[in-house]
C-alpha positions in Angstrom: 29.1 -12.9 -17.6 29.7 -16.5 -16.4 32.9 -17.6 -14.7 35.8 -18.1 -17.1 36.1 -21.7 -18.5 39.3 -23.3 -17.1 41.1 -26.3 -18.3 43.2 -28.2 -15.7 46.4 -29.5 -17.1 48.1 -30.8 -14.0 47.5 -31.4 -10.3 50.6 -32.3 -8.3 52.3 -32.0 -4.9 55.5 -29.9 -4.7 57.7 -31.0 -1.9 60.7 -29.2 -0.3 63.8 -29.6 -2.4 65.8 -32.5 -1.0 68.3 -32.0 -3.8 69.4 -28.6 -2.5 69.3 -29.4 1.2 68.7 -33.0 2.0 69.2 -32.5 5.8 66.7 -29.7 6.0 64.1 -31.3 3.8 64.2 -34.5 6.0 63.6 -32.7 9.3 60.3 -33.7 10.9 58.3 -31.0 12.5 55.7 -31.1 15.2 54.4 -27.7 16.3 51.2 -27.1 18.4 49.2 -24.0 17.5 49.6 -21.1 19.9 46.7 -19.0 21.1 46.8 -16.4 18.4 46.5 -19.1 15.7 43.7 -21.0 17.5 41.7 -17.7 17.6 41.4 -18.0 13.7 41.1 -21.8 13.6 37.6 -22.0 12.1 37.6 -18.9 10.0 37.3 -19.6 6.2 40.5 -19.9 4.1 41.9 -16.7 2.7 42.3 -16.3 -1.1 44.8 -14.2 -3.0 45.2 -13.8 -6.8 48.3 -12.2 -8.4 48.5 -11.4 -12.1 51.6 -11.2 -14.3 51.6 -9.8 -17.8 53.8 -11.5 -20.4 54.8 -10.7 -24.0 52.8 -12.6 -26.6 55.7 -14.9 -27.4 56.4 -15.7 -23.7 52.8 -16.5 -23.0 52.3 -19.1 -25.7 51.3 -22.5 -24.2 54.5 -24.1 -25.6 56.9 -21.6 -24.0 54.9 -21.2 -20.8 54.7 -24.9 -20.0 58.2 -25.8 -21.0 60.1 -22.8 -19.7 58.2 -20.9 -17.1 56.2 -23.5 -15.2 59.3 -25.7 -14.5 61.1 -22.7 -13.0 58.1 -21.8 -10.9 57.9 -25.3 -9.6 61.7 -25.4 -8.8 61.6 -22.1 -7.0 58.5 -23.2 -5.0 60.3 -26.4 -3.9 63.4 -24.4 -2.8 61.2 -21.8 -1.0 59.5 -24.5 1.0 62.9 -25.5 2.5 62.8 -22.2 4.4 59.1 -22.6 5.4 58.8 -26.3 6.2 55.7 -26.0 8.3 53.8 -24.7 5.3 54.6 -27.9 3.5 53.0 -30.0 6.3 49.5 -30.7 7.5 47.4 -29.5 10.4 46.2 -32.4 12.4 44.3 -33.0 15.7 45.6 -36.2 17.3 43.2 -37.9 19.8 45.9 -37.6 22.5 46.4 -33.8 22.0 44.4 -31.0 23.6 44.8 -28.9 20.5 45.7 -29.1 16.8 49.3 -29.6 15.8 51.3 -28.7 12.6 53.1 -31.8 11.4 55.6 -31.9 8.6 56.6 -35.5 7.7 59.1 -36.0 4.8 59.4 -37.1 2.1 55.8 -36.9 0.9 54.5 -33.8 2.5 54.2 -30.7 0.3 51.8 -28.1 -1.1 49.2 -28.8 -3.7 49.8 -27.1 -7.1 47.3 -26.9 -9.9 48.4 -25.9 -13.4 45.5 -24.6 -15.5 44.7 -22.6 -18.6 41.9 -20.1 -19.3 40.4 -19.5 -22.7 38.9 -16.2 -21.5 40.1 -12.9 -22.9 39.5 -10.9 -19.7 43.1 -11.0 -18.4 43.6 -7.2 -18.6 40.2 -6.6 -17.0 41.0 -8.9 -14.1 44.6 -7.6 -13.7 43.6 -3.9 -14.0 41.4 -1.5 -12.2 38.1 -2.2 -14.0 35.0 -3.4 -12.2 34.1 -7.0 -12.6 32.1 -9.7 -10.8 34.0 -11.6 -8.1 32.9 -14.9 -9.6 35.2 -14.3 -12.5 38.1 -15.2 -10.2 36.6 -18.4 -8.8 38.1 -20.7 -11.4 41.6 -19.3 -10.8 41.6 -20.2 -7.1 42.6 -23.7 -6.0 40.8 -26.0 -3.5 42.2 -26.4 0.0 41.7 -29.9 1.4 40.1 -29.8 4.8 38.5 -32.7 6.7 37.5 -33.5 10.3 41.0 -34.5 11.4 43.5 -33.1 8.8 43.9 -29.9 6.8 46.3 -28.5 4.2 48.2 -25.3 5.1 48.0 -23.7 1.6 47.5 -24.6 -2.0 48.5 -22.9 -5.3 47.1 -22.6 -8.8 49.0 -21.2 -11.9 46.7 -20.3 -14.7 47.9 -19.3 -18.2 45.9 -16.8 -20.3 47.5 -17.5 -23.7 49.2 -14.6 -25.3 48.2 -12.4 -22.4 49.9 -13.4 -19.1 49.2 -15.7 -16.2 47.9 -15.7 -12.6 49.2 -17.3 -9.4 46.4 -17.8 -6.9 46.8 -19.3 -3.4 44.3 -20.3 -0.7 45.6 -20.3 2.9 44.3 -21.8 6.1 43.5 -18.9 8.4 44.7 -20.8 11.5 48.3 -21.5 10.5 49.7 -18.2 9.3 48.9 -14.5 8.9 49.0 -12.1 6.0 52.6 -11.1 6.6 53.8 -14.7 6.7 51.9 -15.6 3.5 53.5 -12.7 1.6 56.9 -13.3 3.0 56.6 -16.8 1.5 55.4 -15.6 -1.8 58.1 -12.9 -2.0 60.7 -15.7 -1.2 59.3 -17.8 -4.0 59.6 -14.8 -6.4 63.1 -14.0 -5.2 64.3 -17.6 -5.7 62.6 -17.7 -9.1 64.6 -14.7 -10.1 67.8 -16.3 -8.8 67.0 -19.4 -10.9 66.6 -17.3 -14.1 69.9 -15.4 -13.4 71.8 -18.6 -12.6 70.9 -20.3 -15.9 72.6 -23.7 -15.8 74.8 -22.9 -12.8 74.0 -24.1 -9.3 70.9 -22.3 -8.0 71.4 -20.2 -4.8 69.1 -21.3 -2.0 69.7 -18.6 0.6 67.2 -15.9 1.3 68.0 -12.3 2.3 67.4 -11.4 6.0 64.1 -9.6 5.3 62.6 -12.8 3.8 64.1 -15.3 6.3 61.3 -16.5 8.6 61.4 -17.2 12.3 59.3 -20.3 12.8 59.8 -21.3 16.5 56.4 -21.1 18.0 57.7 -22.3 21.3 58.8 -18.8 22.1 55.2 -17.7 22.4 54.3 -17.9 26.1 50.7 -18.4 27.2 50.7 -18.5 31.1 46.9 -17.9 31.3 46.2 -20.6 28.6 44.3 -18.4 26.2 44.8 -21.3 23.7 42.4 -23.5 25.7 39.9 -20.6 26.2 39.7 -20.0 22.5 39.6 -23.7 21.7 36.7 -24.2 24.1 34.8 -21.5 22.5 35.1 -23.1 19.1 34.2 -26.5 20.6 31.1 -25.0 22.3 30.0 -23.4 19.0 30.3 -26.8 17.2 28.7 -29.1 19.8 32.1 -30.1 21.4 33.1 -31.8 18.1 36.8 -32.0 17.5 37.0 -30.9 13.9 39.3 -29.0 11.6 36.6 -28.1 9.2 36.3 -24.4 8.8 33.2 -22.1 8.6 31.7 -22.1 5.1 31.7 -19.0 3.0 28.4 -18.4 1.2 29.2 -17.7 -2.4 26.5 -16.3 -4.8 26.3 -18.6 -7.9 24.0 -16.4 -9.9 25.5 -14.1 -12.5 23.1 -11.4 -11.4 24.5 -11.3 -7.8 
């Protein structure tokens, strides 16, 4: 079976909500990577795909794009207020010994793709049946990475009409770990639920303590400079070239593999 045909409806950048907290959204951030992030700097991005079953009426294109997608976008924008570094970019300035996370408002944000699949394999992918990994490839977004700049994470929402939808995200391995990623995704889900409950009332923007992140990397002490040791190893492996490009994952393209 070939990968599911996907139609892209929208590609946009979702920025932290300046409407709900203008002061927070306008804070600039500059945060050098600590040693435990540099260890993973060149590893390939990590992909996740989550599936959500909907009723037939809720998963029609008309309802999904007019009612569900706007709420997902709004909740994502509010969630980014609490995780501002993830809305930024990883850069490696010429005057810096190591890469730095920069968040620069008002244009920084995460890439979001809205797509639609005409495949009828939603329940197979969302369930416990065996299927080929390449059936997921079209559901996962690209993550922009170049020599001197890289996105932190990107998202794709894909509708399976009259079945449900998926949310996939690709994450740079050098900027956060699995716990951080899923704290963010749970925060997004929590805020989406709050938006649904609020209706036309003012949307709550606070997160419960278990979803509130601690983002101050300066508390990580590195007296032996493991960061430079790990960085030198990466540079030695790549001919001393300062580059943020990650190792490539070899993906089989044949349906027989």
